[in-house]
N, C-alpha and C positions, 0 to 999 in steps of 0.2 A: 575524567569520573563528570559524566552529567550532571545540570545541574539539580535534576530532577530523583538521580540518585541517591546523589546528597542530604536531597528532603526527605526520601522515602526509606524505608528499611525494604533490600534489593530477602531479605531470609525471610519477609514471611509473604507467602501470600495472601492480598485480596483484589476486593472484587466490588463494582462501585453498578451501582441500578445511576443509568442516564434522564436525564425528563426528557419529552415527549421532541420537546426542541428541540431536546439534540446538545446542551450545551446547558449553563449552569445558569451562568450567568450574562446573563450578553455582554462579551466584545468584539468592538470589527479589530475585522481583519487587513487586507489589504482589496480585498473583492465579496468583507457579504462578514459577517455571524463568525468566527473563532471555533473551531470543536476543539472539547477540553483536549487532555492530555489523560488519558485514564490506562492502569493498570498492566492494561497489551499499548501502549505507546501512540501513540496517532492509526488514523486510517480512517480507510470507509469501505460504507457497499455498497454499490449500488444494481438496479435491473430497470433495465430496455427491454423495448422489445427492439428487437432481429430485420432486422431489412429482407423483407421474400427475397430467398432462395442464396440466400448469405449465411447457410450453416456451416458449409465446405469451408470459405474463404475462412468463418474467423477462423473451425477446428486444427488450417494450416496453418494461420500464423502462429499457434500454439507451436507447435515444429518448427516456426521460426523463430519465436523463442527458445525454442531449446536450442537448434544451432550454435543464435549472436551465442548465449551463455558458453556452447561447449567451444563455443570459436576461440571469445572471451572469457571467460566466470567474471570478469571487476565490472562488464560493461552494464549492467543498470545498478555497480553500486555506487553510482550517483545520487538512485532515488531513497536511499538506506532503510531496503528494505527487508523486514524480517523475515512475511512469507507474500502472496501470493495468493491464488484462491478467484478458479474460474466455472461456473457451471454452465448450463441449455438446460431447458428443460420447456415445457408447457405447460401453462396453466391454464388452458383454455380459451385461452383468445389470441397461440398463435405462439411462436417461441419466442423464448427472453434471453436476454442476455444479464446475471450476473455475477458479477465483480468482488471479489474482499482481501483485503489487501491494508498487514500493517506494518506502519516503518514508523520513523526519527529525526521525522523532520513533522512543522503545522499542514496542514491543506493543504495550504496556500503556496506553499515554499515545496511542494509534493506535486503537486503541476504542470509550476513553471517548470521544474527541472526536468520530470517526466516534457517540456513540450521539448528544452534543447538537445533532450537526450533523442529526440526523435527525427533532427535537425542534425544534428553530430551522425547518427549512425543509418541515417538516410530511410529509414527502418521504420515505413507506415503503421500507426496506430487501431488494433482492433475494435477501436472507436467506431469507425467507419462506415463500419457494418449493420449498425445500428439507427432506428427511426430517431433523425431529432438531436444529430452530431454535428453541427456550426460545416457549415465546408471552406470557411478561412481556419483551422482551427492551427495552422502552422503559424498567426501571425495575431490572431486571437484569442491571448489565453481568455477574458471577460467570458467571453463568449462557453470557450470547453468550459470555465471554473463553474459557468451557471449550466452546463451542461449536466453537471455532474449531482449538484446542486438538486436539480427540479430532482434529477432522479436518482440518491444519498433515499435510502433505504436506513437514518441511522438505532444502534442497536441499543438497548435499556439495560442490557447490563454488560459487563466486560468483567471479564479475568485474569489476574498472571502467578505464574504460579513463583511465578518471579521476578515483579512486580518494577516496572518503570527503567528498568534496564534495556541502553539499548544493540544494538545492533556489535557495535563495535566493544560492547564494551564483554557481547556477550562472545562471539571470537577474539580478541583478547584475550581470557581466561580461557578457553581452552588449550589455547594457544602456550599458557602458561604450562600446564597440566598436564600439554607431551613434554613440554619441557623438561618439566619432574617426572613422567615416569622417565624419561632416557635417564636424567644425571642416578637414577635408583638403579636400572638397568647397569647403569659402569660403573658401579659399586657392590655389584653380585660379581 
């Protein structure tokens, strides 16, 4: 059981209003301020301008991730994801990409794990299609993290119906439920 779930009651939905800075008390991580764990767990949202002519490449990259997960459902497991959401939209100054991710590790670890994952799988990152993405991203974690910090749009409210619960804890509970259902079926 994670430390967060031990110190919070997952049976009671929770909401947290987050200050404009994105954290409650400044705490330094490996690459800058640590963003807090919220009832939704850790995560970030970025908005960045798409390089001209790269919309189709971004859409194709979505299919690349879909196919990678079909081929190996655990391919993204190192990221400890709850979910990802990607959007393309034009706000009048050109096409923009929004990335939203919720995961169980802190921001610094998530980015480091993502860089290792890309190197291991040989899959490039969708972010190469965005203006300002560092050319040396494969070997320069601090530059990648700076890109994310520069494009981060901190949320000001986060809510969790089952707060502070990890993805692994959710999967474990669902496995127990399935086993219990099988057991009850055998008793009939």
